[in-house]
C-alpha positions as CSV (number, residue, x, y, z in Angstrom):
1,M,-0.1,-0.1,0.1
2,A,1.4,3.5,-0.6
3,A,2.6,5.8,2.1
4,V,-0.3,8.3,2.9
5,D,0.5,11.7,0.9
6,L,-1.2,14.5,2.6
7,N,0.7,17.2,0.7
8,A,-1.2,15.8,-2.4
9,R,-3.8,18.0,-4.3
10,I,-5.8,15.2,-3.2
11,P,-4.8,13.8,-0.7
12,N,-4.4,9.8,-0.2
13,N,-2.6,6.6,0.1
14,V,-3.7,5.2,-2.8
15,G,-0.9,6.5,-4.7
16,L,-2.5,9.3,-7.2
17,A,1.5,10.5,-7.8
18,D,2.5,7.6,-9.4
19,D,-1.1,7.2,-11.3
20,P,-1.4,10.5,-13.4
21,K,-4.6,9.3,-15.1
22,I,-6.3,8.7,-12.2
23,R,-4.7,11.6,-10.6
24,R,-5.6,13.9,-13.7
25,A,-9.4,12.4,-13.5
26,L,-9.9,13.1,-10.1
27,E,-8.4,16.7,-10.3
28,H,-10.9,17.2,-12.8
29,W,-13.3,16.3,-11.0
30,Q,-13.0,18.0,-7.9
31,P,-13.8,21.5,-9.0
32,K,-17.4,19.7,-9.7
33,Y,-17.4,18.4,-6.3
34,L,-16.5,21.5,-4.4
35,D,-19.5,23.5,-6.8
36,W,-21.8,21.0,-5.5
37,W,-20.9,21.8,-2.0
38,R,-21.1,25.4,-2.4
39,E,-25.1,24.7,-3.8
40,M,-25.9,21.6,-1.9
41,G,-24.0,21.8,1.2
42,P,-24.8,23.6,4.3
43,S,-23.4,27.1,2.2
44,Q,-24.5,29.5,4.7
45,F,-22.2,28.5,6.9
46,A,-19.1,28.6,4.2
47,G,-17.3,31.5,6.2
48,H,-17.7,29.8,9.8
49,E,-14.7,28.0,11.6
50,V,-15.5,24.6,12.2
51,Y,-13.7,22.3,14.6
52,L,-13.4,19.8,12.6
53,R,-11.6,15.8,12.7
54,T,-9.5,15.2,9.2
55,A,-8.5,11.6,8.4
56,I,-4.9,12.0,8.2
57,D,-4.2,8.1,8.4
58,V,-5.6,4.5,8.6
59,G,-4.3,3.3,11.6
60,A,-6.1,2.4,14.5
61,D,-4.0,5.3,16.3
62,G,-3.7,9.1,15.4
63,W,-5.5,8.3,12.2
64,A,-7.3,11.7,12.6
65,N,-6.6,15.2,14.1
66,F,-8.9,18.0,15.1
67,G,-8.7,22.0,14.5
68,Y,-11.0,24.7,13.2
69,V,-11.6,24.6,9.3
70,K,-14.0,26.2,7.1
71,M,-15.8,23.5,5.6
72,P,-15.2,24.7,1.5
73,D,-11.5,24.4,2.8
74,Y,-12.0,21.1,4.6
75,R,-9.1,18.0,2.9
76,W,-11.1,15.7,1.4
77,G,-9.3,12.3,0.4
78,V,-8.8,8.9,-0.1
79,F,-8.0,6.4,2.3
80,L,-8.0,2.4,1.9
81,S,-7.3,0.5,5.1
82,T,-4.0,-1.4,5.2
83,P,-4.1,-4.6,3.2
84,G,-3.9,-8.1,5.1
85,A,-1.2,-10.4,4.8
86,D,-3.0,-13.0,2.8
87,P,-6.5,-11.5,2.2
88,R,-8.8,-14.5,0.7
89,V,-12.6,-14.3,-0.4
90,P,-14.6,-14.1,2.6
91,A,-17.9,-15.6,1.0
92,G,-19.7,-17.6,-1.7
93,D,-18.7,-19.7,-4.3
94,C,-15.1,-18.5,-4.3
95,A,-14.4,-18.6,-0.5
96,G,-11.2,-19.0,0.6
97,S,-9.5,-17.7,-3.0
98,P,-7.4,-14.9,-3.4
99,V,-9.5,-11.6,-3.2
100,W,-9.4,-9.6,-6.7
101,R,-7.1,-6.9,-7.1
102,E,-9.3,-5.8,-10.4
103,V,-12.9,-5.9,-11.1
104,P,-13.6,-9.4,-12.9
105,G,-15.2,-9.1,-15.8
106,E,-18.2,-11.1,-15.0
107,H,-19.4,-8.7,-12.3
108,R,-18.6,-5.2,-13.2
109,N,-22.0,-4.4,-13.9
110,A,-23.0,-5.6,-10.4
111,L,-20.1,-4.6,-8.9
112,R,-20.3,-1.2,-10.6
113,R,-24.2,-1.1,-9.3
114,I,-23.3,-1.8,-5.9
115,I,-20.7,1.2,-5.7
116,V,-23.1,3.8,-7.1
117,T,-25.9,3.2,-4.8
118,Q,-23.6,2.8,-1.9
119,A,-22.2,6.5,-3.3
120,D,-25.5,7.7,-4.1
121,T,-26.3,7.9,-0.2
122,E,-23.1,9.7,0.8
123,P,-24.3,13.4,-0.9
124,A,-28.1,12.5,-0.6
125,S,-27.7,12.8,3.4
126,V,-25.6,16.4,2.7
127,E,-28.3,17.4,0.9
128,Q,-31.2,16.2,3.2
129,Q,-29.3,18.0,6.4
130,R,-28.0,21.5,4.7
131,L,-30.5,23.6,6.3
132,L,-30.2,22.0,9.9
133,G,-27.6,24.4,11.0
134,A,-29.1,27.6,11.4
135,S,-31.6,25.9,14.3
136,A,-29.2,24.1,15.9
137,P,-29.5,23.4,19.6
138,S,-26.0,24.3,20.7
139,L,-22.7,25.1,18.9
140,Y,-21.2,20.9,20.0
141,D,-24.4,19.7,18.2
142,M,-24.1,21.8,15.0
143,R,-20.3,21.0,14.7
144,N,-21.6,17.6,14.9
145,L,-23.6,18.4,12.1
146,F,-21.2,19.7,10.4
147,Q,-19.1,16.8,11.2
148,V,-21.0,14.1,9.7
149,N,-21.6,16.4,6.5
150,V,-17.7,16.4,5.6
151,E,-17.3,12.6,6.4
152,E,-20.0,12.1,3.9
153,G,-18.6,13.9,1.3
154,R,-15.2,11.9,2.4
155,H,-16.7,8.6,1.3
156,L,-18.1,10.0,-1.3
157,W,-14.8,10.7,-2.8
158,A,-14.0,6.7,-1.4
159,M,-16.6,5.6,-4.2
160,V,-15.7,7.9,-7.0
161,Y,-11.9,7.0,-6.5
162,L,-13.2,3.3,-7.6
163,L,-15.2,4.4,-10.2
164,H,-12.8,6.2,-11.7
165,K,-9.9,3.2,-10.7
166,Y,-11.9,0.8,-12.0
167,F,-14.6,1.3,-14.7
168,G,-13.2,3.6,-16.8
169,V,-15.9,6.0,-18.9
170,D,-18.6,4.3,-17.5
171,G,-16.9,4.8,-13.5
172,R,-16.2,8.6,-15.0
173,D,-20.2,9.1,-16.1
174,E,-21.4,7.6,-13.0
175,A,-19.2,9.8,-10.4
176,D,-20.4,13.3,-12.4
177,E,-24.4,12.1,-12.4
178,L,-23.6,11.7,-8.6
179,L,-23.4,15.3,-8.8
180,E,-26.9,15.8,-10.7
181,R,-29.2,13.7,-8.9
182,R,-30.6,15.7,-6.3
183,S,-32.4,14.6,-3.2
184,G,-36.5,14.6,-3.2
185,N,-36.4,16.1,-7.0
186,P,-38.8,14.7,-8.9
187,D,-36.7,14.6,-12.1
188,K,-33.9,13.8,-10.9
189,P,-34.3,11.8,-7.4
190,R,-31.4,9.8,-5.7
191,V,-31.5,6.3,-5.7
192,L,-32.8,5.4,-2.7
193,A,-36.2,6.5,-1.4
194,T,-34.9,7.3,2.1
195,F,-32.6,9.8,1.1
196,N,-35.6,11.6,-0.9
197,D,-37.3,12.3,2.5
198,P,-37.3,15.8,4.1
199,C,-34.9,15.8,7.2
200,E,-36.1,19.3,8.2
201,H,-35.7,19.3,12.1
202,W,-33.3,18.3,14.3
203,L,-35.3,15.3,15.3
204,S,-35.6,13.9,12.0
205,F,-31.4,14.5,12.3
206,F,-31.2,12.2,15.4
207,A,-33.6,10.0,13.9
208,F,-31.6,10.0,10.2
209,T,-28.2,9.4,12.4
210,M,-29.7,6.6,14.4
211,F,-31.8,4.7,11.9
212,T,-30.1,5.6,8.5
213,D,-26.4,5.9,9.5
214,R,-27.1,2.9,11.4
215,D,-28.2,0.8,7.9
216,G,-24.8,2.3,6.3
217,K,-22.9,0.4,9.1
218,F,-24.5,-2.5,8.0
219,Q,-24.2,-2.0,4.4
220,L,-20.6,-1.3,4.5
221,S,-19.8,-4.3,6.9
222,A,-21.6,-6.3,4.0
223,L,-19.4,-4.8,1.6
224,R,-16.3,-5.3,3.7
225,E,-16.5,-8.9,3.1
226,S,-16.3,-8.6,-0.9
227,G,-13.8,-10.6,-2.6
228,F,-13.4,-7.1,-4.4
229,D,-10.4,-6.1,-2.6
230,P,-9.8,-2.1,-3.0
231,L,-13.8,-1.7,-2.4
232,A,-13.6,-3.9,0.7
233,R,-10.7,-1.9,2.4
234,S,-12.6,1.5,1.3
235,C,-15.3,0.6,3.5
236,E,-13.3,-1.0,6.0
237,F,-12.2,2.8,6.3
238,M,-15.5,4.6,6.3
239,L,-16.7,2.3,9.1
240,T,-14.1,4.0,11.0
241,E,-15.6,7.5,10.6
242,E,-19.3,6.3,10.2
243,A,-19.2,5.2,13.9
244,F,-19.0,8.7,15.0
245,H,-22.3,9.3,13.1
246,L,-23.9,6.6,14.8
247,F,-23.1,8.3,18.0
248,V,-24.5,11.3,17.1
249,G,-27.5,9.7,16.1
250,E,-27.9,7.2,19.1
251,T,-26.8,10.2,22.0
252,G,-29.1,12.8,20.1
253,L,-32.2,10.9,20.4
254,E,-31.2,10.0,23.8
255,R,-30.9,13.1,24.7
256,I,-34.0,14.4,23.7
257,I,-36.2,11.4,25.3
258,L,-34.7,12.0,28.6
259,R,-35.6,15.6,28.6
260,S,-39.1,15.1,26.5
261,A,-40.1,12.6,29.9
262,E,-38.3,15.3,32.3
263,L,-40.3,17.8,30.5
264,S,-43.5,15.5,30.9
265,M,-43.1,14.8,34.5
266,Q,-42.9,18.7,35.2
267,D,-46.1,19.4,33.8
268,P,-49.5,19.2,34.8
269,N,-50.5,17.2,32.2
270,G,-47.8,14.9,31.5
271,D,-46.8,16.7,28.2
272,A,-43.6,18.1,27.4
273,R,-44.9,20.4,25.0
274,G,-47.0,22.4,28.2
275,Q,-43.6,23.1,29.0
276,G,-41.4,23.8,25.8
277,G,-40.5,20.6,24.8
278,I,-41.0,18.0,22.5
279,G,-43.7,15.9,23.2
280,F,-43.4,11.9,23.8
281,D,-45.6,10.7,21.2
282,T,-43.8,13.0,18.7
283,V,-40.4,11.2,19.2
284,Q,-42.3,7.8,19.4
285,R,-43.6,8.8,15.7
286,A,-40.0,10.5,14.5
287,V,-38.5,6.5,15.4
288,N,-42.1,5.1,13.7
289,T,-41.1,6.7,10.9
290,W,-37.2,6.9,10.5
291,F,-36.7,3.0,11.3
292,S,-39.3,1.8,9.1
293,S,-38.5,3.8,6.0
294,C,-34.7,2.4,6.8
295,L,-35.7,-1.2,6.5
296,D,-36.5,-0.9,3.1
297,L,-32.8,-0.1,2.2
298,F,-31.7,-3.7,2.7
299,G,-33.7,-4.6,-0.1
300,S,-36.5,-7.0,-0.8
301,E,-36.9,-10.3,1.6
302,I,-36.4,-12.5,-1.1
303,S,-33.9,-11.7,-3.5
304,S,-31.6,-13.5,-6.3
305,N,-30.0,-10.4,-6.4
306,A,-28.8,-10.7,-2.7
307,A,-28.3,-14.3,-3.3
308,N,-26.0,-13.8,-6.8
309,Y,-24.1,-11.5,-4.8
310,F,-23.6,-13.8,-2.3
311,A,-22.7,-16.5,-4.0
312,A,-19.9,-14.2,-6.4
313,G,-18.6,-13.2,-3.2
314,L,-19.7,-9.6,-3.8
315,K,-21.0,-9.1,-0.3
316,G,-20.9,-11.2,2.6
317,R,-22.8,-11.2,6.0
318,F,-22.4,-9.0,9.0
319,H,-19.1,-10.0,10.5
320,E,-18.9,-12.8,8.0
321,R,-15.5,-14.5,8.9
322,E,-16.2,-13.7,13.1
323,R,-19.7,-15.3,13.3
324,Y,-20.0,-17.9,10.7
325,E,-18.5,-21.1,9.9
326,D,-20.4,-22.0,6.6
327,H,-19.1,-19.4,4.4
328,V,-20.8,-20.7,1.4
329,A,-24.2,-20.9,2.4
330,Q,-25.8,-23.6,0.0
331,A,-27.7,-25.0,3.0
332,G,-30.5,-24.4,4.9
333,N,-33.1,-22.0,4.9
334,Y,-34.8,-19.1,6.1
335,R,-38.5,-19.1,7.7
336,M,-40.4,-15.9,6.9
337,P,-43.7,-14.7,6.8
338,V,-45.7,-13.5,4.2
339,V,-49.5,-12.5,3.0
340,E,-50.9,-15.0,2.1
341,G,-54.5,-13.4,0.9
342,D,-56.0,-11.9,4.3
343,R,-53.5,-13.7,6.6
344,L,-49.7,-14.0,7.3
345,A,-48.7,-17.8,6.5
346,V,-45.0,-18.6,7.2
347,I,-42.6,-20.3,4.2
348,D,-39.1,-21.7,4.3
349,V,-36.9,-19.9,1.6
350,P,-33.2,-20.7,0.9
351,L,-30.9,-19.1,2.9
352,R,-29.3,-17.1,-0.1
353,N,-32.2,-15.9,-1.3
354,A,-33.0,-14.2,2.2
355,M,-29.3,-12.7,2.8
356,N,-31.1,-9.1,3.0
357,E,-33.1,-10.1,5.5
358,V,-30.2,-12.3,7.8
359,L,-28.1,-8.9,7.6
360,R,-31.9,-6.7,8.5
361,D,-32.2,-8.9,11.5
362,D,-28.7,-8.1,12.7
363,Y,-29.6,-4.1,12.2
364,I,-32.7,-4.7,14.2
365,T,-30.6,-6.2,17.3
366,D,-28.5,-3.4,17.2
367,C,-31.3,-1.2,17.2
368,E,-33.1,-2.9,19.8
369,R,-30.0,-2.5,21.7
370,A,-30.0,0.9,21.9
371,V,-33.9,1.6,22.7
372,K,-33.5,-1.2,25.6
373,K,-30.5,1.4,26.8
374,W,-32.8,4.4,26.6
375,N,-35.6,2.7,27.9
376,S,-33.4,1.5,31.2
377,R,-32.3,5.6,31.2
378,L,-36.2,6.3,31.5
379,E,-36.7,3.9,34.2
380,A,-33.9,5.1,36.2
381,L,-35.3,8.7,35.7
382,G,-38.8,7.3,37.1
383,S,-40.5,8.2,34.1
384,P,-43.4,5.8,33.1
385,L,-43.2,6.4,29.3
386,R,-40.7,4.0,26.4
387,I,-39.7,3.8,23.4
388,S,-40.6,1.1,21.4
389,L,-39.1,0.1,18.0
390,P,-42.7,-0.7,15.3
391,H,-42.2,-4.1,13.3
392,R,-40.6,-4.8,10.4
393,R,-43.6,-5.4,8.4
394,F,-45.2,-1.7,9.5
395,N,-45.1,1.0,6.9
396,R,-42.8,-0.6,4.3
397,R,-42.7,0.5,1.0
398,Q,-40.1,-1.9,-0.2
399,G,-40.5,-6.0,-0.2
400,L,-43.2,-8.5,0.6
401,Y,-44.9,-6.2,2.9
402,A,-45.3,-3.1,0.6
403,G,-48.5,-2.5,-0.9
404,H,-50.3,-4.1,2.6
405,T,-50.9,-2.4,5.4
406,F,-49.8,-3.1,9.0
407,D,-50.2,-1.5,12.8
408,P,-47.0,-0.9,14.8
409,A,-47.4,-4.5,16.2
410,G,-47.0,-6.2,12.6
411,N,-50.6,-6.9,12.5
412,L,-52.2,-6.4,9.0
413,I,-55.0,-4.2,8.7
414,D,-56.8,-2.5,5.8
415,R,-55.7,0.4,4.0
416,D,-58.3,3.1,5.5
417,T,-57.7,2.0,9.2
418,F,-54.0,2.4,8.4
419,E,-54.2,6.1,6.5
420,A,-57.0,6.9,10.0
421,S,-54.2,6.1,12.1
422,R,-51.2,7.2,10.0
423,D,-50.9,11.1,11.8
424,Q,-50.6,9.1,15.2
425,W,-48.1,6.7,14.2
426,L,-46.2,8.4,11.6
427,L,-44.6,11.7,11.5
428,S,-46.9,14.7,10.0
429,R,-47.0,18.0,8.8
430,K,-48.6,19.1,12.0
431,D,-45.4,17.9,13.7
432,S,-42.8,19.4,11.5
433,E,-44.4,22.9,11.9
434,E,-44.3,22.3,15.8
435,L,-41.0,21.1,15.6
436,K,-39.6,23.4,13.5
437,A,-41.5,26.3,15.9
438,I,-39.7,25.6,19.0
439,M,-36.0,24.7,17.4
440,Q,-34.6,28.5,17.7
441,P,-30.8,28.5,17.4
442,V,-28.6,28.4,20.3
443,T,-25.4,29.7,19.3
444,E,-23.7,31.2,22.8
445,P,-20.9,28.6,23.7
446,G,-21.6,25.8,26.6
447,K,-26.0,26.6,25.9
448,V,-28.1,24.4,24.8
449,A,-31.6,24.7,24.0
450,H,-34.5,24.1,26.1
451,W,-35.7,20.6,23.9
452,I,-32.3,18.9,24.9
453,R,-30.3,17.5,27.6
454,P,-26.6,18.8,27.5
455,P,-24.3,16.1,26.3
456,A,-22.6,14.3,28.5
457,K,-19.0,15.6,27.7
458,G,-17.3,17.5,25.1
459,L,-15.6,16.4,22.2
460,G,-11.9,16.1,20.5
461,G,-10.8,16.7,24.0
462,Q,-12.5,20.3,24.3
463,D,-15.5,21.0,27.2
464,L,-19.0,21.5,26.7
465,D,-18.0,25.1,26.7
466,F,-15.5,25.6,23.9
467,A,-16.4,27.4,20.6
468,Y,-16.9,24.6,18.5
469,V,-17.9,26.9,15.6
470,R,-17.0,30.6,15.0
471,A,-18.1,33.0,12.8
């Protein structure tokens, strides 16, 4: 692996100095990226100095440094994790054979599709969140929003490098199109539906980073098990940065949940709204909305594409090498409920065809862990309120359960019943307007908005009263 070159126009450890063709291609793409950032990023804060971490290495220690940066000057780079001594394909029919350093011709289209889909999520999330800085509950939270934004930008760079390096003219065209699509645009939307949904307030931002970035964790983990070594190593390093995004979401939602419970206990009617906070029912609707949307990101429960990707060694399971002894998965079935008429029936699906559902299972388990922690904190607080996750069949737009309607417990119901209860179960326009009304910006160092708890501690070695963002 090439040494880290931090002085290059594009910081990297992939040897761009010795690869003039790819270096020139990326340097040609860079101004287009900066134009996109100025148009669709948090441009109203372009002149602010933000206390950000910047990747400088790929080692376990000292891989990033902290300092004030104006976001348009952020040093977006291309970094792959350190290769193993004798890397082998982790899963599928070729499990145990040497990894691929180049794209196998028979898998070219599938790999390009996988990379483009992953890449498209990165700029999409920046676009969804671009206006939130103006209503930040603290400078700490504003800084965390911007950290997530710039790192999503770097993840885009990681995928664009792969497109340029390994897919020729097709890859360059795909890289350009990544900057042309727009979240929520009816004519040129982002590839996946969740990344076209509005993220208009901080409750949605924390739910997004809790649930949508957690999907990213599991998708990247599955791609880390790819037999295409450059993709696997790109995702390995992306997971290092992704961990902070999950921290922002999980702790941010917890701070809102606990504050809403506190204010509910103070209010004579048991409603946090009466004390200037966020109603606990609104928090539950945000959980329902974003969790159910993110379940769609794993794809259909029964999928020939998932089977083919696994068989070919393009994707594995979560922690494939550590958790599984059988890496071929030719035998075995997955029991799955399906809708038959007006009832649910259980069928057996060949394991490879259920790989999306296997990954979704691990995702749900991880989300349940966080909810259990939040509820234990509520119990310790003396609050009777609890958060719950809706059933995986609830409010689905993709897969077996799309086109059918279920209540949050997973019971099959008719469409009229669902529509009559929609605003009780999912975020509504009324919720969004109410939330935006109370989310006035707090920009004094050390101060935090009334509707959210202060964080437990500062970041990057700084105290809570540190000026994380300076005008």
